[in-house]
Each structure stands twice: as C-alpha cells, then as structure tokens.
N, C-alpha and C positions, 0 to 999 in steps of 0.2 A: 504494500500500500504506500502510495506516495503522499506524504504529509507535508511536503516542503511548502506548497503554495495553498494556503487556506483561502476559501472564497470570502467575499464581502458578505457578512450576515444579513445585510439589508438588500441583497440582490438575490431574489428567489430563483431566478434562472441559473445563476452561478451555483447556488446551493444544490439545485436539482441535478445539474450536470456533474457536480462533484460527488454526489451520492451514488450515481449510476444505478438508480433503482430498477431500471429495466433489466439489468444483468444480475440482480441480487437473488440469492436463494430465499432469503427472508426479508423482503423489502420493508415490511411494516416495522420490524425491529430497528432497522437503520434509520428509516424516516422519523420514527418517534424519538430516537436518541438525538438526532440532529436538531429537532425542534426544541428539545429540552436543553441541549447544550447552549443554544442561542438565547432562549427566552426565560429560563428558569430563574426565579427571583433570588435564590440564594446559592450561587455556584460554589460557595465555600463548602457546601455539603457533599459535593461530588467526591466519592471515594470508590474508584473503579474496582479494586480488589474485593472490598466488602460487598459491593453491589453484584459482582459476578458470583460471589459465594451465596448471596441471597437468591439469585436466579437459579443456581444449581439446586438449592434446597426446594425451590418451587417445582423444578423439574422432577425432583425425587418424590414429591407428593403426587405429581401427575402420572409418573411411570413407575410401577411397582418394582421393577428390576434395575432402576437407575440409582447409582450412588456416585458421590463425588467427594474426593479428599482435596480440600483447599489448603495449599501451603503457600509460603512466601514465594511469589513469582510464578506459581503454576496451579493448574487444576488437574488432578488425576481422575478421569471419568471411567466408570465401570458400567457395563451392560451385560449381565450374565457373565460369560467367560471372557468377553472382549474388554480390552483396556486401551486407553489412549491418554497421553499426556498433552496438555495444552499450556503453552507458555503465556504468562500474564506479566509482562515486564512492568516495572515501576514507571510512573509518569504518564500513563495513558490518559488521553482525553475521553470524555464520555462516549462519543461516537466510535472511537477506536476500541474502547472496551466492548461496545455492542458488536463490532466486527469480530472480536475474539469469541464472544458468545454465539454469534452466528456460526462460527466454525464448529462449535460444540453441537449445535442443532443439526448441522449438516451431517456430522458423524452419527448422531442418533438416528436421523432419517435413513441413512444408508444401512445402518446396522439392523434396523427394524423394518425396513422397506415401507415406511409410512407414506401416506398420501391423503389428499382430500381433507376432510374435517379433522381427522386425527393429527395431521401435520399442522393445521392451523392451531389446534388446541395446545400443542407444545410451544408454539411461538407465542401465543397469548400468555401462557403460564410463565415462560422465561422472561417476557417483557415486563409483566407486572411484578415479578420477583426482582428484576433489575431496578425497578423504580421504587420498590418498597422502602429501602433505607432513606429515601429523600423526605417524603411526608405522606400522610395517609390519603391525600386527595389527588395526587398525581397518578392517574391510572388510565388504562385503556378501557373504554366503555364498549359493551356489546351493542349490536344494533338495537336490541330491545331497550337497553338502558339509555341509549342516545335518544331514541324516539320519545321516551317518557320524560326525559329532562327537557326536551323541547316544548312539550305540552305545559310543563310547570312554569317555564320562564315566559312563554308567549301568552299563556292564559287562554288559548283558543285552539280548537282542533275541529275536524270534521267528524260529526257523530250525531247521536240521537238525543242527548241531554238527560241522562239518568245517572244516578249513583247506585252501585250494586254491591252486594256482598255474597259470600258463599254460605248457603244454608240448606239443610235437608238434601245434601249432595247435589244441589242445583244452584242456579244463579237467581238471587232474589233482588227485586227492585227496592232500594232503600229510600230513594227520593227521586221525584220527577221535577226537573227544573222548570220554572215558570216560563211560559211562551216557547218552550222547546219543541222540536219536532215530535218527540215522544208524547208530550202532553197534547199536542194537536191531533195525534193519531189515537188518543184515548187511553194511553198507558197510565197506570196508577201505582202509587207506592204500595208495596205488599204483593204486587204481582210476582208470581214465580215463573221465570222464563224456562220453558221446556225445550224450545228449539230456536236456533238463530240461522236463518236461511237453510233450513232443513237439517242442521246439525244439532243432535241432542246434546243437552248440557249436563248429562249425567256425569258426575265426577270431573267436570271441566274446570281447569284452573281459571281463576278470575281474570288473569292477564290475557288468557286466550279469548275469553268472552268479550273483553274490552276491544281486542283487536278485530273481532268479527263485527262488533257493533259500530266501530269507527270506520270512516271511509270518506272519499271526496264529497264535497257539498253537491247536492242534487242527485246523488245515487240513492237507490232504494235498498232497504233491508226488510225481510219478512220475519217477524218474531211471533212465535206461538207462546202464549202465557196461560197460566191457570189463575183464576180469580175466584176464590171460594170454591164452589163446585162447578163453575163454568170454565170452558176453555175457549180462548179467543185467538184469532190470527190477526195481527196488526201489521199493516204495511206502512213503513215509516220512510219518509224522504229525508235523508240526512241533511243537516244544515251546519253552519258555523256555530260551534258551542263556545261560549265565553264563560270562563270561570272567574267570578268576581272575587277579587282579592281583598276588598274592603266592604264590611257591613257596618252600617251606622245606625245608632239608636240614641234618642234623647232620653236621658234618665232624669228623675226628679231633681229639682234644684238647678235646671238648665245646665246639666253636665252632659257633654258629648262623649259618647262611648263608641270607639272605633275598633272593631275586631279586624285585625289584619292577618290574613292566613298565609300570605306569601308576598313577595315583592316581584311583580311582573311589570310589563311594559307601561301600564297606565296607572300604577298604584299611587305615585305622587300626585298626579292630576286628580284622581278620585278623592284623595284626602283633601285637596284644596277645594274641590267642588262641595264636599260634604260640610267642611268648616264654614264655607261662605253661605250655603243655604241654611244651615242651622243657626248661624249668627243673624240672619235676616229675620228669623221668627222671633227671637229674643236674644239679647246679649248672652254669650256663653260665660259661665262662672266656673268652669272646670273642664278638663279634657283627660279621658282615660284612653291610653293606647294599649290595647290588649294584644300582646305579642307572644302569648303562650302557644307552644306547638308550632311556631313559625320557624321553619328551617332555613329561611333566607330567600335568596333569589338575586335580583339585579341590584348591584351596589348603587348604581345611579339613582334608582328609585328610593333607596334609603335616604340618600342625601336630599333628594327632592322633597321627601316628607319633612325632614328636619328644617328645610328652608321655610316651611309654612309656620314653624313654631319658634324659631330663633332668629335674632336680628344680626348677629355678628359672631365671628370666630371660625376656627377650622372645623368643618363638619366631619372630615375624615382625613387621615394622613396615610399615604401609601408609600411603602418602601419596596422597591423592585431593583432589578439589576441595573436600571438606569439611574437610581438614586432616590432621593426623597421628594415626594410631591404632596400637595395638599389641595383641598377644595374649600374655599372660603364661602361663608353664608352670603346669599344674595339679599338685597334690600326688598324683600317681598313677603315679609312675615304677615300672615293673616290673623293670627291669634294675638289678642291683647297681651301686653307684657305682664299685666297683673293677674292673668288667668293661670291658675296652677295646672301643671301638667304632671300626670302620673303614668309611668310605664309599668305594665304588668308582665312579668316574664316567668319562665320556668326552665327546668333543666333541658327542655327541647327547643328553646329559643336559640337560634344560631345565626351566624354570619351577618347578613344585612340587618336582621332583627337586633343583633347585638350592637351594631353601629348606632341604631336609633336609640336603644335603651341606654347605652353608654354615653351617647351624645346628650340625652336629657339631663344626665347627672353632670357630665364634664363641662357642658356649655352653660351651666348656671341656670337651667330652665325648669328643674323640678326634681321629683324623687322617683325611686324605683322600688317596686314591691314584688314579692314572689320568692323565687329561689334562684341561686346562682345559675347562670345560663350555660349553654353547651360548651362554649369555648372554641369556636372555629373563627380564626382571625386571618384567613388567607383568601386570596382572590384566584379563581380559576378561569382559564380561557379554553374554549373547545376548538380543537383542530380536527375537522372531519377528513376521512380518507376512505377510498374504496379499492384497496389493493386486490381483493378477490371477488369483486362484483357485489359486495355487501357493504353498506355504509357503516363504518365504525367511527369512533372519535377518540382522540387523545384529550383527556382532561388534564390540563397543565397548570400548575400553580405558578402564577407570574408575579405575585406581589403579596406582601403582608400588610394589612391595614391596622391602623391604630385610631383610637378616638382622641379627642382633644387632650392636651397635656401629655402627649406621647404615651397614653395608657394602652398597654397590650391586652389583647383579647385571647390570642391563641393559647389553648390549653388552660387558660385561667378563667375566662368568662367574665360576665358583668356581675358584680356583687350587689344585691339589693340593699336598700336602706332599712327596709322592714321585711324580714323573712317570714313567709307564710308556710307553716308546717302543719299539714293535716294530721289530727290526732284521731286514730281509729281504735275502738275498743272491740275486742272479740267476746263472743258468748262465753268462752272458757274463762273462768274467773282469773283475773290478773294478767292475761295475755293481751298485749296492746302494741300499737305502733305509735310511739310518742317521740322518742329521741333518736331513733335509728335513722341516721342521715344517709346511710349507704344505699337505701332504697332509691334515693334520688341521684347519688353519685354514679351509680352503675350506668346511667343513661348519658353521661357526659363524655366529651372528647377524651379527656385525660384517662378515664377508666377504660374506655373502649380501645384506645391505642397504646396503653401502657406496656403491652407485650410486643408491639411491633418494632422492627429495627429502627424506625424513625423516631421512637420515643426519646432517644438521646438528645434530640434537638429541642425538646419542649422546655419552655421556661419554667422555673420553679413556681410552686403555688405561692400566693401572697397571703399574709395574715388576714383574718376576717375583718378586722377593723371595728368601728362602732356601729354594728348592725343590731337592730332590735329583733328579737325572736318572738313571733306570735304563733303559738300553737292553738289552732282553732278546732273545735269539735266537728267532725264530719257528721252531718245530719241533713235530713230533707228540709228544704226551705219552702214555706207556703207564702205565695205572693199576696200582698194586701191589695185592696181594690185600687186599680189604676196603675199598679207597678208593671213595668215591661218585663218580658220573659228573661232577658239576661240576668236580672236580679235573683233568679233561682240559683245561680252559681254562687256559692258562699264566698269565693275569692273576689268575684266582681262586686258582691255586696260589701265586702270589707273595703275594696278599693274606692267604691262610691262614698262610703262613710268617711274615709280618709281625705279624699279630694274635696269634699264639702267642708271638712274641718280645716282645710288650708286656704279658705276663701281669701282672695286678695294677696296671697303669698306667691307671687310669680317668681321671685328670685330664690335660688336654692337655699341660701342660709336661712331665710325666713321660713321656707317650706320645711326644712329640717327641724326648726324650733317647733313649728306646728305639729309635725309628725311625732315628735317626742311626746307631746301632750296627748293627742288623740290616740296615738299608738298605745300609750300606757293605759288609757281607758278601755280600749278593746282587749288588751292583754288581760286585764283584771276581769273583764266580763267573761271572756272565753275560758279563763282559768277556773272560774266558778262553775261554768257550764260543764267542763270536763270532770270536775270533782263531783258534781251532782249526777252526771251520767254514770260515773263509777259506782256511786252509792246505789243508784237505781238498778244497775245491771249486776253488780257484784256484792251488794249488801255491805256488811261491816267493813270490808276491806276498803271500799270507796270512801267511807266516812272518815277513815284515818289517813287519807292521802296526804293531808297536811299542807302547810303553806311553805313558800320558798323561804329558805333560811340561809345564813352564811355557810360556806362550805365547811364540812366537818373536819376535825383535825386528822392528820395522817395517822393511820394505824388504829383509828377508832372503830372501824368496821371490819368484821371477820367473816369470811365466806368459806363454807365447806360444801362438798358434794360427794355423793356415793351412789353406786348402783344398788337397787333394791332387789333385783332378781339375779340369779346366778347363771353363769355360763353365757354362751352366745345366743343372741336373738335371731330368729329366722327373718329374712327379708320379707317385708309386708306385715310383720307382726309387731305389736308394740313392746318396748322395753321401758323400764322406769328408772328415773334418776331423781333422788331427793337432794334439793339444794336448801341450805340453811344460811341465813344471815344473822349476825349477832352484833348488837351495839355494845361494845365494851367500855364506852366512855360514860361521862357523867352528864351529858347534855343530849337532848333528843336529836335525831337525824330525820329530816323530812325527805320524802320523795325518793326512797331507796328503790332501786331497780337493778336487774341484771340483764345482760344481753349475751347470747351464745356466739361462739366463734368456732367454726368447724370447716374442714376441707370438703365435706359433703354438703351440697346445697340445701338438702332437705332439713338439715339441723343447724344451718347457719343463720344468724340474724334474728333469732327468736328473742323477743323482749318481754320480760316478766316484771310486773309491778308488785313490790312489797309494801310500799307506802311509808308511813311514819313508824320509827322505832324509838321507843322510850329508852332511857338509860338501862342497860342490862337486859333489855328484851331480846328474845330470839324469835325468828319467824322461819318457818320451813314450808316448802311446797314440793309436792310430788309431780314431776313432769312426765307425761306419757309421750314417748318419742317413737317415730316409725321411720324406717328406711323403705324406699319403694320396693315393691315385690320383685322387680326385675333385677335387683342388685346381686352382684356376685359376692363371694366370701371377701371379708375385709376386716382389718383392725384400724381404728382411728382414735383420735383424742378429741374430746368435746370440752372446750374451755368456756368458763363463765367469767365475765367481768362485771364487777359491781360498781355502781355510780350512785350519787345522790345529787339532786338538783340539776343545774345546767351541765352540759357536757364539759369535760376537761381533758387535758392532754393524756393523762394516764388514769387507769381505774383506781378506786380506793382499795379494792381487794380483788384477788384473782385466784381461781382454782381450776384444775382440769381433771377429767375422769376419762379413763379408757373404756372402749366398748368393742365388742366383736359381733359381726354379722355373718350368718351362714346362709348361703344361697338356697333358694328352693330348688328341688329337683327339676331339671329343665326338660321341656318338650323339645323334640327335633322334628320340625314340620317339613313334609314334602308333598308334592301333589302330582296328579296326572290329570290331563285334560283331553277331551275328545269331542267330536261333533255328533249331535243327535239330530238327524234330519228325516227320520222315519216316524210318521204320525202314529204308527202302531207300536213303536218301541217302548220298552219299560224305562222311562227316563227318570233321572233324579229330580226331585221336586224343585220348583222355582220358589222364590220368596212370595209371601202373600201379596196379592195384587193391591195396588193403591189407586183408588179411583181419582185421586187428586192429580195423578200424573198420566194414567193410562189413557191413550187416545181411543182405543178400541180393544176388545178382548184379543189377547195374543193367541193365534192359532198356528200350530206347527205345520209348515208346508214345505216339504222337500222331497227329493227323489230316493232317499234311503241309501245313498252311496257312501255316506260318512265323510263327504267332502262338501265344500260350499261353492255355490254358483250364484250369479246375479239373480236377484228377485226372491231368493229363498228366505223363509223364516225358520231359523234353526235354534237349537240350544247349545250353548257352551257349557258342557258338563264337566264337573270337577269331582275328584275324590281326593280328600286331604287325609294323610296318614301321619300319625304321631309315632315316630321311631325312637323317641327319647325315653328318659327314665322317669320323667314327671308328667303330670297331666297338663294339657293346654287349657288355660282358664277361659279364654274368650276368642276362639278361632274365627277367622274371617277370610273371605276372598274378595278383593277389590279389583275392578277392571275399569280401565280408562281407554276410551277410543282415541286412536291416533290417526284415523283414516278419514276424518271429515265426513262428508255426505255419503261416502261409500258404505258406511255401517251405522246402524242405529241400535244402541243398547236399550233394552227394556228396563233393566235394573243395573245398578252399578256396584252392588255389594251383596254378598252372601254372609249371613251370620250363622255360624255352625256350632256355636256354644263350646262346651268343654269336650275335649277328646282325650280319653284315657290312654296311657302308654300301650302301644300295640294295636290301637283301635283306629277306625276310619270314620269319616263322615262325608256324605255326598250332597250335592246341590247343583243347580244349573241356573244360567242367566239367559234370557231371551235375546236373540239377535236377529234383526232384519237386515238383509244384505241389499244394498241399493241396486236399483235396476241398471244403473250405468257402470256397475263394477266390472272391470275389464278381465276377460279370461287371460290367464297367464300372469296376472298381477298378484297382489296380496292385500290382506287386511291386517293392519298393525295395531297392536294393543300394548298397554302397560299392565302387567299383572303383579299384584302384591298379595301374597298369602302370609298371614301372620297371626300373632296372638296379641291382642290389645292390652293385656295386663303384663305379660312377661317379656314383651318386646322381642320375641322371636319372629323372624321374617325371612321369606324367600321372595326376591324381586327379579322379574324377568321382562325384557322387551320381547314380545311374541309376534311372529309374522305367520299368518295362516294363508297358504296359497289358494288362489281362485282357479279351480280346475274345471276342465270339460266334464260334463255329466257322464257318469258311468265308466270313466277311464281310471284304471289303476286301483290300488288298495285304499281303504279309508285313511284319512289324514293321520289319525291315531286310533288304534283299535281300543275297544272297551277293555280296561285292565283286567287281567285274570284274577281269580279269587285266591289261588294258592301261591304262596311264596311271593307275594306281590312286593315289588320294590318301586316306589314312585319314580317316574322319569325325571322330575325336577326336584332336586334335593341338594341343598348346600352341604359342603363338608362339615363334619362334626369335629370339634376341637377339644382336646383335653390337656390340661397342665398336669405335670407329674411331680409330686413331692414338693410343691411350692408353699413356702411359709408366708403367712400374712404379715409377719414382723421380721425385719432383717436388720439387726444392729450393724452399723457401718455402711450399709447400702450396697455392698458387693455381693452378687449372687449370680448363679448360672440358672437360667430359666430353661426348662425342658418340657417337652410334650409332643403331641402328634395330632395330625389331622387325618380323619378317615372318611371314606366315601364308598358306597357300594360298587362304584365303577372305577373312578380315577380321581386323584387329587392332582391338579395341574401345577399350582404354585402356592406359595405361602409368604406372608409379610409379617414382620414383628415390629410394632411401634411402641414407644414409651412416651407417656405424658407426665411431666413433672408436676409438683404441687402448685406451680404458678398458673396452670390451666391449659386450655386447648391449644393456644398458640405456641406452646412448648413441645408439641408433638414432634418426635424424632424417629425416623425409620432406622432400625438397628440391624435388621437382617432380612434377606430374601432368599428363598429356596425354590427351585424349579426342577421338575423331572420330565424328561422327554418321553414321548409316547412309547418309544421302544427301549427306554433306559432301565426299567425296573421290572422285576417279576411281580412284585406286590404293589401295583400302581394305585391301589385303593388306600394306601397309607403313606404319609410323608412325616417323618420325624424331624423335630427341630431342637436345637440346643445352642444357646448364645449367652455369652457373659455380659453382664450389665453392671453399671455403676449408677446408683440412684441417689436422688437428693433427699435431705431430711424432710419428712412429712409424707403425705399420701401420694403414691405413684401408681398410675394405671398402666398396665401392660396389656396391649390389645394385639391379638393375632387374627389376621384375615386370610382365609384360604379360599381358593377357587377350584371348581371342578373343570372338566374339559369343555363345558359350554359357557364358562365364565360366571356361573352362579356362585355367589359368595356365601360363606359361613364365617361367623366371627365369634370370638370369646374374649372376655375381659377378666383380668385378675388384678386385684389391688394389693400393693405391698407398702407397708408403713415402715419408714426409717426413723427411729428415734433420734432426737438431737443429742450430740455428744456434749459432755460438760463444757468443752471449749466453745462450742457453738452457743450454748446457753449463756 
C-alpha cells in the first residue's frame, strides 16, 4: 500500500480514488474507516492495535471456530487447524488498520468458502468491533435501523396512521391517529389485525407488521380486522403520516404544559406557535417542558426551542475535530423573562433533551425536576452507502456538545434540582422501593456502556450537589372537576405545584429560593403520605416508620443473617433467610432498612423496611427467596447492607450469607414433524378453535400424498418427545410464517402441557397453502419447540418443498411407535465432576455432548461476575463426518482461570443440521484475604 501521498480530506473525488473501493474485497470496511479517520470528533482515541483486537473478538462471537491471539505487533488467527499470522506494525492510521483487518477477513472467507449474506455478516461484525473502542454511538446501522431512524428525525412517513402492539399472538391497534387514512377507512382502537394484504399476522413481529402497513403515499393496503365478534376488511389508501413531537395543554393557573416526545424537523417552530397562541388567550404564568422519555433527535431543534425561552448566552457548545464552536441565543424570546420555566426529565431523557434541560439551568432560566438524565452528550452524523445493493448507514460521532458554562453531559447527564423518586410499597409487609436508586441507574448511558471498550473515555461522575430529594407515594390520582388529563400523572402534578409556587421567579437564583420552600412543603406532605400508607398496608410496622433524624453514630447498628433451612434449595422452590437488626446505642434510629446485593438478578436489589429502632431493640424478618426454576446448580453469596435515613457512601452495617441451589431434573425436548393432507387420516388434534380469529371452519383438503401443493389445506403435525431425566413443565410448539402470502397459518402455537420423561405429546396446526405457491419452490417457517418454565428449547429454520402431486415419498413419514428417536433434537450436554465452589479460581472443566446421531461441534464460553459483556470463548471442538467411530458423543476438557465471584460456564453444541443444545454451570470463586 502506498501511503506516501494522502488525499485532501475535503476532496471527495480524491478520497474515493485513493480508497479504490471498486477493487476492494470488503469495501464497506475501508469506506467506513476513511470517513471516521477524516471526521471523527476525537482522533486522540484512535488506537489501531486495540481496535483490531476488539474486531477479532467480535469475529470470535460471530464464528464458533475462530480464535485470535493478539500480541504486540501481530495477530495470530486460528480457524480449526488453519493458522495465519498477520503483522500489525506500530503507527498505523485508522484506515491502514482497516486494511490489515480486511486481510484477516479475506483469509477467513477463503478458509470457509463464505459468500453472500454470510460474508456480509462477518464484515459487519468486524467493522462494529473495530469501532467499539471509540464510543458506543459510532456504529454501522442495518437497513432496518437506518429506515426507523429516518422516521424518528423527519417525523413523517408513508403509512396508514395507527399505533400497534403485539397481543394474543396478533397485531392489535392501540391508537388511530386523528384524520389519518386508517380513521377515514373506519379502523378503531382495539381492532385486532388478522391479515395485512393477505398475510396472516399470527406470531408476526411488530416490525414486520409496520413494514407491511407502511408504503408510498397513494398506494393501497387491504387489512382484515376483528372487532368484537365481527370481522371487517378495510381498504386503506396510504397517506403522509406526521408524528407530532409537541403536545400542548393549558393547566390551571395559566401554566403551559408542553410534552415533547422527540426533536424533529419542526419541533422548535411548534413550540413557538404553541407559546404564542397560549399567550394570546391569557398571559402565561409558568411553563413546564416535559422531556421524560425523550431520547433526543435534531440538535438544531433543541437550540430553536431554547431560543423561545432565553434572551442571551451560549445555547450549546460543540467540540469537534475542527475545534470549539458555539451557538448564541437569538433576540426572539417569546416567553416573558419573569415567567418561571421548569424542565421535567428522567433517566430516559437524552441528547437534545439534555441540551434543553441543561440549558434551562445553565442559562439562568429556571429549575429542573425529575431524575438524572441518560447522559448522551455527543452528536452523530449519518453517512449512507449501498455497497451490496442495500442501503446501510454509518452513524459517526462528529462532535461532543456541552451546555453553557462548559458543562459536560456525556456519561454524566443533567442533574435535577429536585429529584422525584417514586416510593412503591408491596403487599408483602416491609418490602418496598424507597431508596434503591439502581432501578433508575440501570437505564443510563454510564451503566449500559460500563463494560464496553469505550468506557475508558467516559468522564468521571460528578458529586450530587445541592439536590432536594422528594420521595412521593405512587398512587392513583383522581382529577377534580375541570382538571386536564395530564394532571393524572403524579410527577406532572408535582411539577405544576412547583411552577405555580415560583410565580414571578424567572431568574434561576430566585427560582431556587422558591423551590426550596415549596419543595420542603411537598416533601413533608409526601413523607406523611408514605408513613400513612405503610401503616394502612403493613399495620404496626408502618406506624413506627419514624421521622428523619440525624445520622446514627458509626457502629450503633448491628446486622446478622442466617439460613433457616438446611442444605441446598431446588431451583423454583423457596428458601428462607432470617435477617436481624439491633440498635446497640442509647438513642433511637429512624428509618432503618436493608437492601440485598447478589450476583443473581432475582435476589439483587430487594429493599426491606424495618423502621424505627429504640435503644437496645432488635427486629428480625424472615425473607422467602426463590431462584427461577430454570437455574442450574450454583453457590453464591447474598449480602445485606443496612442504612438509616438518606443514602450515604457506605452502609452502617453489612452481613453476607451463602446459599446453594440444585437444578431441577431437566427435560430434553425433540420433535418430529410431518404433513397430514388426507381428510380420512387419524391426525393429531388442533388447538380449540377461536371464533374471534377464524374466518371460516378449517376443512382439511389435500390429495393424501404427504406433500404440499398450491391450494391445499393441510396440517403441520408435531410429536414432541421428552428424552430427559425430568418432566417438561409447560411444553409448546410455536410456528412463524416466513413465506408471506404463500402460506396462511390457522394457529401459531400448540400448548402441550407437561410431558413426563420418556413420554410424547402430539398436536397439529392448520395451514392453507396459497394458490400462487410455485411448484419447485418452498414454504419457510421458524419453529420453536420449548418449555416455558424450564427454558429448554429447540429452534429451527424449516423449509418445506412444494412438490408435484403424487410424485415421490411423503415429505416426512409419520414417526414409528417403536424405538422412536425424534428427527430434530439438540445435543444433550453434561458436566462431569464440576464443583460449584472453586477457591483460587483455577479448574479444569470436563464433560461431553451426546446426540442420537452426531455431534458436529462444541463451544465453551465463560462469563465473569461483571456480566454478559465479559463473555469469552475459551474452547472449540469439531469432529469431521468420517473422523470418529462414536460421532454421537464429543468430549470436552479445558483449563480455566476464573475471577472472584459468580462465573457462568456455558457450553453450546450443534448436531449435523446445526440444531443447538446448551448447558450452563455456575462456579463461585471466593475472594482471597488479599482481595478483601
């Protein structure tokens, strides 16, 4: 590669010529790398060796038999027995690194003889792996993701004008937009969509239904719906559907309430129109900007909104590869300077919404209520491309934005002046969600991206500052006469009360003074409501909740915990832990509570209220805890942290208790499937008919040859066999049509109930073959056979040939009754001699995978205590078709070094048809004294 003469980055033609995309094996990879090299906002983050390592890890997740050893200056790639070393010299630019990565992809392609979509898949995986160490938002978008993002930012598309959801294994109309094509055609909320242009919606994913309903303006779509007991066919002419990003309501006291769902091309103008029209009716005395759940959109529209409420200052500061830029407020403020502004945010408010909320505070314009926002402070640009005839797009981070006073948002978010924390009480005495803030933190950028390679670039969190905490009781709100619907929402109700209490306080300092006063009043009222609710729901415990008091002295609270039942508990069955708190001091302690911490999600974050403890008093509580029925054997530790009053950096007392779980005996499900097209045949039963969905009674009509032809009405017959040691609790067969109008499923699911070990269950699903189904083609389906309780499953993409009548043998014969082995059955995996507790973390994991016919290959993965993003592939085994006498068994043995805490070992094995079986084992590694 000649790197001597680099092109002018501002000359697209020169860049195109330099990249030589027409001669590239993987042009998308090179094109994306060049765009990022030129326009990425923080080139100091480029680290080609670590990015190539990240790309090879992504390839390892995509290809079961691919491994890569990344050393200084090289990558050693392995595919089965093949080995290849690739030099990665120091000092490579980003595109040069992509060319080295391209060489690895070429080698994989040639070794595996990949082509078509399989080849594109490894390029997508490698590219997104290569970008992962930069930031979470620089990614390659699929065609579907690209199209959906366009709808969000433009706020319009060609369609019928309904909102839908998945229900009853069908598509259900949730809302019909006013004056939309659907409303004009007579569609109503609650209609169940049965067919879209002849395609049945049984088990149809909602994204697929949306694609079928959308289309160019003026085209028609025929929709069959069920409304009560009636079935209707509606022909709808598609139109331009506009998604309104701003909803306006006048609240009592001349307060304008604007719900802003996203920032699209006309959001700023809409806000200006609403403020002007509402101000003409009567002068506004307050403004609430509801930005909860607003994930952002167009930055220009965020600044356009701010222009309507602030007179001067930097609305946004943008730092990019070109340097620092800012946008100053324009002299067009529509809202009076003395009118208080309140921004309402939550953990899902992101990007442009954070610019507005942060601007309200930083530009001396008002106060912020809610919870700390998501924390996305970067700007992305879309670069579309069609390298393979499908429009993809590179989403590229080109800048970081800050609000006034150089305040960063990325991974920090906007901090509210008054935090709204919903307090929820459970029917179980003492169990509540009062102080557990992790329930909100999980949704934020920092938590979501903490395990990604790019997390090293995140700025540190900032102290909370002078935030007022308001815990309000979650309860239904009855509207008083004349109150508008938004006031049913308790957080809007609080915001309305606050903004009315800030009357005339347009400047932030005055607003903060008013907030302190009105906030204290609401805190006291809600505090009393929480105590009263505890008393009503929990009896005496609630009456002794107590008042907030100074923090207790260190060492005053003692906490103990112990198991009340002996031995291991079975997964799905409760085990009991008694927790006791003791006030060893000479003063009362108010609002004592504990919260659990555990590596198993089911037992993590449980908050239990003990209330007030008098000097010397002890309180205990027995907790009934359950691990999910599908869980495998494990040992883990359950820690309890004790607090009193408001949260603090460290708990007042802490204790942990170990527990063991034994897995339930597992079923092993397999199935056989065949065609019944003989009306006289003894066919397995179909599910009971449902008149809400059935167009007409299904009558079997076929020629009895055991194959399918156009126009036939046949049964897809199933026999599910449990070859495992334990019963299947809730067996089912689920079928999804992948052939559009060529096939119409009468049902989408069979419920077969419990199947004992060694037993079988039968059922069938009606199928109408379209009259246009071509001979020589096929009908394609996705099949899922599983257990809804124990999470056993067999998943298969199935293709049934469309054959000439009477030619050849039946597609699949009826299974014999003697020594029957299901045709579709994933490998069964067993671990051998594995302990659930391994001091030191070093062990050799052994086991085997078995199948009645053949085990093709096997992969061993390890997930550390930090969670799913730490998944590491540690071993791959494969046996050739002619390589072994006993091909129905594949043994594995591999040495591991595990981290302290709970580690999951997952083994995935495939049979000759690619059907998977999997098994998990949990190994707990105690901390050493040095680690403690």
